[in-house]
VMD Tcl script that draws the C-alpha trace (Angstrom):
set ca {
  {-55.94 33.83 -76.75}
  {-55.65 33.21 -80.36}
  {-54.22 29.73 -81.48}
  {-50.70 30.22 -82.35}
  {-50.32 26.71 -83.92}
  {-47.92 23.69 -83.75}
  {-44.24 23.93 -84.02}
  {-43.76 27.28 -82.35}
  {-40.37 25.85 -80.87}
  {-39.17 25.90 -84.66}
  {-39.27 29.50 -84.78}
  {-35.95 31.28 -84.47}
  {-35.25 31.99 -80.93}
  {-38.37 30.99 -79.47}
  {-38.38 28.21 -76.71}
  {-41.61 26.65 -75.68}
  {-41.16 25.77 -72.00}
  {-43.06 23.54 -69.70}
  {-46.35 24.68 -68.17}
  {-46.27 25.25 -64.33}
  {-48.91 23.50 -62.04}
  {-49.81 26.04 -59.41}
  {-50.12 25.09 -55.84}
  {-51.76 27.95 -54.13}
  {-48.66 29.80 -53.68}
  {-46.54 32.68 -55.36}
  {-43.51 30.27 -55.74}
  {-40.97 29.88 -56.42}
  {-41.72 27.48 -59.21}
  {-39.10 25.56 -61.35}
  {-38.72 26.72 -64.93}
  {-37.99 23.73 -67.36}
  {-37.94 22.55 -70.84}
  {-38.77 19.02 -71.58}
  {-38.31 18.47 -67.80}
  {-34.73 20.04 -67.75}
  {-33.95 23.15 -65.99}
  {-34.08 26.12 -68.09}
  {-32.80 29.65 -67.21}
  {-34.26 32.57 -68.97}
  {-32.10 35.54 -70.27}
  {-34.35 37.89 -68.32}
  {-37.89 38.20 -66.92}
  {-38.77 40.14 -69.97}
  {-37.73 37.24 -72.31}
  {-40.84 35.26 -70.95}
  {-44.23 35.48 -72.52}
  {-46.62 33.61 -69.88}
  {-50.42 33.16 -70.29}
  {-52.56 32.09 -67.41}
  {-56.28 31.54 -67.58}
  {-56.28 33.09 -71.06}
  {-54.42 36.25 -69.75}
  {-51.04 37.29 -70.86}
  {-48.95 38.09 -67.53}
  {-47.09 41.25 -67.29}
  {-43.21 40.72 -66.73}
  {-43.57 43.10 -63.74}
  {-45.91 40.48 -62.23}
  {-43.32 38.07 -61.61}
  {-39.54 37.79 -60.82}
  {-36.96 35.33 -62.14}
  {-33.97 34.00 -60.19}
  {-31.93 31.56 -62.12}
  {-34.27 28.71 -63.25}
  {-37.09 29.55 -60.98}
  {-39.86 32.11 -61.07}
  {-41.97 33.71 -58.23}
  {-45.13 35.53 -58.90}
  {-46.25 38.69 -57.11}
  {-49.26 37.07 -55.85}
  {-50.24 33.44 -54.70}
  {-51.32 31.44 -57.62}
  {-54.42 29.31 -57.12}
  {-54.11 25.60 -57.65}
  {-57.49 26.13 -59.94}
  {-55.44 28.54 -62.26}
  {-54.06 26.99 -65.52}
  {-50.89 27.98 -67.24}
  {-51.98 27.99 -70.97}
  {-48.34 28.45 -72.20}
  {-44.96 29.83 -71.24}
  {-42.65 30.94 -74.16}
  {-39.07 32.18 -73.93}
  {-38.23 34.81 -76.56}
  {-34.54 34.42 -77.18}
  {-31.97 31.73 -76.86}
  {-32.01 31.29 -73.10}
  {-29.72 29.50 -70.79}
  {-30.26 25.83 -70.43}
  {-28.58 24.46 -67.15}
  {-28.33 21.09 -68.32}
  {-28.53 20.79 -72.11}
  {-30.25 17.69 -73.66}
  {-28.10 14.96 -75.20}
  {-26.87 15.94 -78.68}
  {-28.00 19.56 -78.42}
  {-24.70 21.19 -77.90}
  {-22.71 21.57 -81.19}
  {-19.01 22.64 -81.70}
  {-20.08 26.14 -82.86}
  {-22.08 26.77 -79.67}
  {-18.78 26.30 -77.46}
  {-16.99 29.50 -76.82}
  {-13.29 29.45 -77.60}
  {-11.41 28.68 -74.41}
  {-14.66 28.04 -72.51}
  {-13.73 24.36 -71.87}
  {-11.06 24.04 -69.22}
  {-8.92 21.08 -68.06}
  {-11.07 20.68 -64.98}
  {-14.05 19.93 -67.35}
  {-12.15 17.32 -69.19}
  {-12.20 13.69 -67.90}
  {-8.97 12.17 -66.37}
  {-9.13 9.58 -68.96}
  {-9.43 10.88 -72.37}
  {-9.37 8.21 -75.12}
  {-8.17 9.64 -78.47}
  {-6.63 6.35 -79.46}
  {-8.88 6.17 -82.68}
  {-8.07 9.85 -83.51}
  {-5.17 11.83 -84.81}
  {-4.08 14.46 -82.62}
  {-2.07 17.30 -84.58}
  {-0.08 19.79 -82.41}
  {1.57 22.81 -83.69}
  {5.35 22.72 -83.72}
  {5.75 25.19 -80.88}
  {2.88 24.07 -78.66}
  {4.71 21.75 -76.28}
  {7.86 22.90 -74.26}
  {10.48 21.04 -72.54}
  {9.02 22.25 -69.28}
  {5.61 20.77 -70.03}
  {7.07 17.29 -70.83}
  {9.15 17.11 -67.66}
  {8.15 14.02 -65.62}
  {5.18 13.24 -67.83}
  {6.29 10.41 -69.99}
  {7.05 7.20 -68.23}
  {9.87 4.96 -69.47}
  {7.58 2.11 -70.12}
  {6.07 4.18 -72.74}
  {9.17 4.69 -74.73}
  {10.25 2.13 -77.22}
  {14.00 2.59 -76.03}
  {13.75 3.28 -72.44}
  {17.21 2.22 -71.19}
  {20.83 2.26 -72.17}
  {23.60 -0.44 -71.57}
  {26.52 0.41 -69.48}
  {29.22 -2.09 -68.73}
  {26.89 -4.89 -69.95}
  {23.89 -3.75 -67.58}
  {20.75 -2.28 -68.62}
  {20.21 1.31 -66.90}
  {16.69 2.85 -67.28}
  {16.61 6.42 -68.43}
  {16.47 8.81 -65.57}
  {18.15 6.05 -63.36}
  {21.79 6.13 -62.17}
  {24.58 3.62 -62.05}
  {28.05 3.94 -60.51}
  {30.46 3.83 -63.19}
  {33.87 2.44 -61.97}
  {36.37 -0.07 -62.26}
  {37.15 -3.10 -59.94}
  {40.71 -2.64 -59.00}
  {42.72 -5.44 -57.06}
  {44.15 -4.42 -53.72}
  {47.24 -5.75 -51.93}
  {47.11 -6.11 -48.20}
  {50.19 -8.23 -47.37}
  {52.79 -10.60 -48.64}
  {54.74 -13.60 -47.05}
  {57.62 -13.94 -46.85}
  {58.62 -10.19 -46.71}
  {62.31 -10.86 -47.03}
  {63.81 -13.02 -49.57}
  {67.23 -13.76 -51.11}
  {68.51 -13.26 -54.47}
  {67.48 -16.88 -55.19}
  {64.22 -17.80 -57.11}
  {61.78 -17.47 -54.25}
  {57.77 -17.89 -54.11}
  {56.07 -14.80 -52.65}
  {52.40 -15.11 -51.63}
  {50.39 -12.00 -52.11}
  {47.18 -11.51 -50.20}
  {44.65 -8.83 -51.26}
  {41.20 -8.72 -53.14}
  {39.67 -8.70 -56.47}
  {42.31 -10.79 -58.25}
  {41.45 -12.48 -61.66}
  {42.93 -15.28 -63.25}
  {45.75 -14.90 -64.26}
  {47.28 -11.51 -63.13}
  {50.59 -9.94 -64.25}
  {52.80 -9.34 -61.36}
  {56.17 -7.44 -60.98}
  {58.31 -6.01 -58.80}
  {59.59 -2.46 -58.75}
  {62.92 -1.60 -56.98}
  {62.99 1.76 -55.02}
  {65.47 2.93 -57.72}
  {62.46 2.46 -60.42}
  {63.94 -0.75 -61.84}
  {61.06 -3.35 -62.77}
  {61.60 -7.10 -62.52}
  {58.73 -9.31 -63.95}
  {57.79 -12.32 -61.86}
  {59.06 -15.65 -63.21}
  {55.77 -17.37 -62.83}
  {52.37 -16.36 -61.26}
  {49.82 -18.81 -59.73}
  {46.29 -17.62 -59.27}
  {44.89 -19.26 -56.16}
  {41.78 -17.22 -55.47}
  {40.44 -13.79 -55.70}
  {42.34 -12.96 -52.42}
  {45.57 -14.82 -53.19}
  {48.27 -15.32 -55.81}
  {51.76 -16.60 -55.69}
  {54.73 -14.88 -57.57}
  {58.02 -16.48 -58.14}
  {60.84 -13.86 -58.30}
  {64.54 -13.93 -58.88}
  {65.74 -10.44 -57.89}
  {69.47 -10.11 -58.27}
  {69.74 -6.81 -56.72}
  {69.26 -6.29 -52.96}
  {67.05 -3.56 -51.90}
  {63.33 -2.99 -51.22}
  {60.70 -3.44 -53.67}
  {56.92 -2.51 -54.49}
  {54.75 -5.00 -55.77}
  {52.49 -4.50 -58.65}
  {49.46 -6.69 -59.73}
  {47.48 -6.26 -63.04}
  {44.41 -8.14 -63.95}
  {43.78 -9.16 -67.47}
  {41.18 -6.42 -67.81}
  {43.86 -3.86 -67.26}
  {42.83 -2.87 -63.79}
  {45.88 -2.81 -61.50}
  {47.39 -2.02 -57.94}
  {50.85 -1.07 -56.79}
  {51.59 -1.54 -53.09}
  {51.52 1.81 -51.15}
  {54.89 0.87 -49.71}
  {57.86 -1.41 -50.60}
  {56.64 -4.59 -49.02}
  {59.41 -6.82 -50.26}
  {62.93 -6.71 -49.06}
  {65.76 -8.62 -50.90}
  {68.81 -9.31 -48.97}
  {71.70 -11.88 -48.83}
  {71.19 -14.32 -46.10}
  {74.08 -14.39 -43.43}
  {77.06 -16.05 -44.97}
  {79.23 -18.17 -42.60}
  {82.87 -17.80 -42.95}
  {83.88 -20.11 -40.10}
  {83.64 -23.69 -41.19}
  {81.48 -26.22 -39.56}
  {82.57 -29.00 -37.51}
  {84.89 -29.26 -34.50}
  {86.41 -26.20 -33.02}
  {89.15 -28.29 -31.41}
  {90.02 -30.14 -28.47}
  {90.53 -28.41 -25.17}
  {91.79 -29.40 -21.73}
  {88.79 -30.07 -19.58}
  {90.12 -28.27 -16.59}
  {91.39 -25.18 -18.03}
  {90.03 -22.03 -19.79}
  {89.81 -22.33 -23.49}
  {91.20 -19.96 -26.01}
  {88.70 -17.56 -27.27}
  {86.83 -18.92 -30.07}
  {85.73 -16.35 -32.58}
  {82.85 -17.61 -35.05}
  {82.45 -15.23 -38.08}
  {79.31 -14.86 -40.31}
  {79.00 -11.99 -42.80}
  {75.92 -9.61 -42.75}
  {74.84 -11.29 -39.31}
  {73.73 -8.96 -36.68}
  {73.10 -11.55 -33.79}
  {73.93 -15.06 -32.84}
  {72.37 -17.67 -30.52}
  {72.39 -21.20 -29.83}
  {69.78 -22.78 -32.04}
  {69.99 -26.37 -30.78}
  {72.16 -28.58 -28.68}
  {73.79 -27.35 -25.55}
  {76.75 -25.13 -25.03}
  {78.90 -26.66 -22.36}
  {78.28 -25.48 -18.78}
  {80.82 -22.93 -17.96}
  {81.02 -21.50 -21.37}
  {79.78 -18.31 -22.60}
  {78.31 -17.11 -26.12}
  {78.84 -13.39 -26.64}
  {77.03 -12.10 -29.69}
  {78.31 -9.43 -31.88}
  {77.89 -7.96 -35.41}
  {79.61 -10.10 -37.88}
  {80.94 -12.44 -35.49}
  {80.47 -14.07 -31.88}
  {82.83 -15.40 -29.48}
  {82.80 -18.60 -27.00}
  {84.87 -18.12 -23.75}
  {85.20 -19.83 -20.41}
  {86.11 -22.98 -18.50}
  {83.84 -25.88 -18.77}
  {82.39 -27.38 -15.61}
  {80.32 -30.27 -17.07}
  {82.89 -33.04 -17.63}
  {85.53 -35.06 -15.64}
  {86.52 -37.19 -18.44}
  {86.95 -37.01 -22.22}
  {83.80 -35.88 -23.91}
  {82.48 -34.15 -26.86}
  {79.62 -31.44 -26.90}
  {77.81 -30.59 -30.07}
  {75.62 -27.41 -30.71}
  {74.11 -25.38 -33.68}
  {74.65 -21.50 -33.70}
  {72.09 -19.46 -35.57}
  {73.24 -16.19 -37.34}
  {70.48 -13.55 -37.94}
  {70.80 -10.45 -40.15}
  {68.95 -7.12 -39.95}
  {66.07 -8.33 -42.16}
  {65.48 -11.34 -40.01}
  {67.21 -13.76 -42.27}
  {69.02 -16.54 -40.68}
  {71.71 -19.17 -41.28}
  {72.62 -22.03 -39.00}
  {75.88 -23.81 -38.58}
  {76.78 -26.81 -36.48}
  {79.87 -26.88 -34.26}
  {81.48 -29.25 -31.69}
  {84.07 -28.90 -28.87}
  {86.02 -31.96 -27.48}
  {87.49 -32.15 -23.95}
  {90.42 -33.97 -22.75}
  {91.96 -34.88 -19.27}
  {95.14 -35.96 -17.94}
  {95.27 -38.26 -14.84}
  {95.86 -35.22 -12.60}
  {93.08 -33.07 -14.21}
  {90.50 -35.78 -13.76}
  {91.20 -36.14 -9.97}
  {90.29 -32.51 -9.33}
  {86.65 -33.22 -9.56}
  {86.46 -35.96 -7.18}
}
mol new
graphics top color blue
foreach p $ca { graphics top sphere $p radius 0.5 }
foreach p [lrange $ca 0 end-1] q [lrange $ca 1 end] { graphics top cylinder $p $q radius 0.2 }
display resetview
């Protein structure tokens, strides 16, 4: 075959392929260019010369980047040249051989791009409408934002996070005492979330509000309020912390009531004949609903009968045979459990005849 000359690969659309070394077989043999697999467009695109004879395209077949001849090719045969007429398909292009112009629009998919794609030294310009809200969802970590949190009630909350926004209100669980008189009295309020120093007031069931004389903060669970409540009745209690968070008791916990007031003077109820029944002694105490001996001993033989507003002492003593005096204290209790004590005494006298009856 006539000498074609050097640089044939520089001609337009002509590729000089690597010569094949035959191995006494029809193939298939690998088609390469510069040792890189090469895929011809068609078998007709190849121009093959073996032992100085051009091979007809019908004498071989091409499958991808391999060629199979119609007959066994002796190892003594020499491939003089194999040219490809046309651009051809290179399975693995050589480094630096693929230009931007050779890339088809839309041919490079996401699957072909490395998961790490460094464009830190590049400027990326996106069209105004190219990124949608749906495409951004969940794709930007807070750590990548210059301002990734907001402050709520003094605490930082990350964007996308959550916080329970609420107020810490005090609570009231009990008070002691629950019944007081109209005089200035300390009331211990037990609850939670008290802060120093709260505002406390009493709210009458009629709606009247009385502010505590003083308030002493003991702890987050206990405060003491001193009240002077001139009007008898039941009262709700309200505690308000300095930050404005407040609570009112769910029921009227505090009762204001006059303590029982004794009408009968304290002291001696009189001197009675020791051997005879005494005249009925009536002891009167306003607002009392019951009476009982608090201390001392009611003389044996005498009976204390409790009533509403008063009690009576009757009977014939059997404890003494000679002159004596018995002292005792009667406690009056009202409907609110308030009490008032009063001390009394009874003296016994005996004539000579009366004293003998016990011998």
